N, C-alpha and C positions, 0 to 999 in steps of 0.2 A: 238515508244517511247512516242509520243504525246497521242496516244490512251491509253497507260498504265497509263500515267499521269492523264488522264481524269477519268479513272475508279476509281482511289484511292479516289478522293474527293467525287464521287458519293456514293461509298460504305461507306465512313466515314459518309456522311450525313445520310445514311440509318441506320447505327448503332446508331448514336446520336439520331435520331428521334425515334427509337424503345425504347431506354433507357429512353428518355424523356416521351414517352407515358406510359411506365411502371411506372415511378416515379409519374406521374400525376394520374395514376389509383390508386396507393398505397395511395397517399395523400388523394384522394377523399374517398377511402374506410375507412381510419382512421378518417376522418371528420364525415363520416356517423356513425361510431362506437361511436364517442363522442356524436353525437346527440341522439343516442339510449340509452345512459347512464341514470341511474336514477339520480335524483337531488342530492342525497348524494354523489354519485360517482363524479359528475361534480364539486361539492364543494371541494372534496378531491383533484381532479386533479388541480383545480385552485389554491388551497393552496400550493400544491407542486411546481407548476410553479412560483408562487409569491415568495415563499421562496428561490428558486434557484436564481431568479433575485435579491432578496434582499441581499443574501450572496455574489453574484458577485459584486453588487454595493459597499457594505461595504469593501470587501476584495481588490478590484481592482480599485475602483474609489474614494470613499470617503477617503480612506487611503492616497491619494495623495494631499489632501487639507491641507495646513499648516496654521492653524488659528493664530498661533503665529506671523508668518511673513506676514500674510494676502495675501497669494499667493498660486498658485498651484505649486507643486514641483514633479519632477521625481527623487527625491533623493533615496538613497538606503533604501530599506525596512528594511534591517537587519543592525543594528549598526556595525560599523567597530570594528574588534577585536583588542585587544592590547596584544602582539605586532601584527602588521598587517601581516597576513599570510593567504593565501588561504586555506580554510578548517582547521581552527586553531585547532579544536578538533581532527580531523583525523590526523593532523600533529603530535600531541603528540603520538598517537598510532603508527604511522609510525616510528617516531624517536626511540621509545622504542623497536620496533621490529628490527630495524637496529642494536641497541646495542645487542639485543639477538643473532643475527647472528654473531656478532663480539666477542661473548663469554663474554660480559660484563653484569652487572646487571642493569636493568632499574631503580632500586631503588637507584642506586648511584647518579642519577640526579633528584631524587624526584618524581618518578612515584607513582601515587595514585591508580592505577588500579590493580586488581587481576592478578596473573600470567597467568591465562587462556586467558585474553584479549590480552596479548602480543603474545601468541602462536596463537590465533585465527586469528589475523591480520598479522601474519608473512609472509604468501604467497604474500601479497600486497607490502611487503617491498623489494621484489626481483626485482622490476621494478622501473624506475624513478618516482619521486613523482607526477609530473603532470599527467602521465598516470595512476598511482595508484589512484590518487584522482578522475580521470574520471571514472574509474571502480567503485570506492566507491559510487559515486552519482548515477550511473546507477543501481547498486545493491540496494541501498536504495530506489530508485524510484520503482524498480520492486517488492521489498519485500513489499512496501507500498500497491501496487495494489493487490498483492497476499493476503495480510492481510485483505483487504477489502472484497475480494471474499470469503475467508474462514470464515470471521465473518458472512457474510450473510448466508452461508451454515449452520453454527452453529445455527444462530437464527431461520432459517426455520426448522432445525431438532429439536430444543428445543421446538418450538411451534407445533410440529408434523405436519408440512406442507410438504408433500412429493409429489414426482412426480406421485405417484399412485392415489392421490386424483383427480387431474385435471391437466393433463400434460401441456396444453396450458396456463392455469392460473399460474401454478407453474413456468414455464419458463418466463412468462411475469413478474411476481412478482420479481423473482430472478434478472433478468437483469435490470429491471426498478430501483430497489433499488440499485443495483451495480452502475449504471450510476449516480444516484442521489448522493450517498455518495462519489463516486469518484470525482464528480464535486466539492463538498464541500471541500474535503480534498486537492485536487490538486490545488485549488485556495486559500488555506489558508496560513496565515503567518507562522503557525507552521511548515508546511512542507518545506517552503522556507528557514526558519531559520535552520532546520535540514540539508538540502542539502548544504546550504552555509557553515555551520560549519563542515560538514562531520560527524555529530554526529551519533553514532551508536545505539541510543535508538530504532530505527526501527527494528534492529536485534532482540533485546530482545522482542519487541512487537510481531514480527513474530513468534518466537519460542514459546512464550506463547500461541498465538492463535493456532499454530500448535498442541500444547499439548492438548488444549481444543477440537480441531477437532478430534484428535485420541481418546480422552477420550469418546466422544459421539458417533462417527461413527465407531470406531474400538476399542471397549472396550477390546477385547482379546489381542491387541497388547501392552502389558504392557511395554515391553522394549522401544518401540518407544515413549511412553508417558513419561517414566522416562528420556530418553535421551533428548527429546525436552525440558522438564521443567528444567533439569539440565543445559543445555546450556544457557537457558534464565536467570537462577539464577546466573550462573557464569559470565554472561555479566553485569547484573544489579541485585541488590538485591531485588527490589520490586516485581518481579514475584514470590517470595517465598510465597506471600499471597495465591497462588493457591495450595500449598502443601496439605492443608486439603481436597481438592477435590480428590486428589490421594488416600488418606487414606479412604475417604468416599466410593470410588468406589471399592478399592481392599483390604481394611483392612491391615492385617499383610503382605500380599504379596507385598505391596508397598515397604516394607523394604527388603524383601527377595524374589525377583522375581523368583528365581529358585525353590521355594517351590513347586509350582504347574505349571507344564509346560503347562497345558491346559488353564490356566487363561490368 
């Protein structure tokens, strides 16, 4: 038993040492790559790192300084809702969906949302509110990450930067931009406000970006484009600004998708 107990620390040390050696080797290789960069590339890298640090400082440190009270505060970033309710925006959608299941009209208590919104969120009204709100913020967070990723894919496609040009450079650019934008978004007040309120604007954003991705990378999938944009518009009206893109790409077939099955 003692022999077995001695073997485990020895093997653990070997594993840790091997991983540490590999990590040190990778860090050294990356430093060498930086040294080999041209002056313009070094300036760009420095600017990116500096901007990341600046965004983090203003979003997560400077925002805690209360100049009115002349003190630092760890107060709520998001102002309290009135009436006080966890996820006050989502609570409204949840409440209307509950009425929908009870056979009552949400408009009887002053709903200002289109009927589609009530139907869209009705599955979350089948479970207790706290659990439903938890699912809501998980979905919002996940859709935000997916939206960032699709946006980068769209941008690279729009600028004709494809994997066939230079696979290593394409992968590096894609993931570097993804990490950079994710950092800015995930440390922003806007996202925190949306999560705290349970606001569903991220849903509309995601379906709008999904529509653009289908439009550029899957132009023959007309139905998927129409459905994605329709969902976005039924959730929020502002994605309707993208409708001209649908007509620009498909002309009359955007109105009558069944005219040409091949399109």
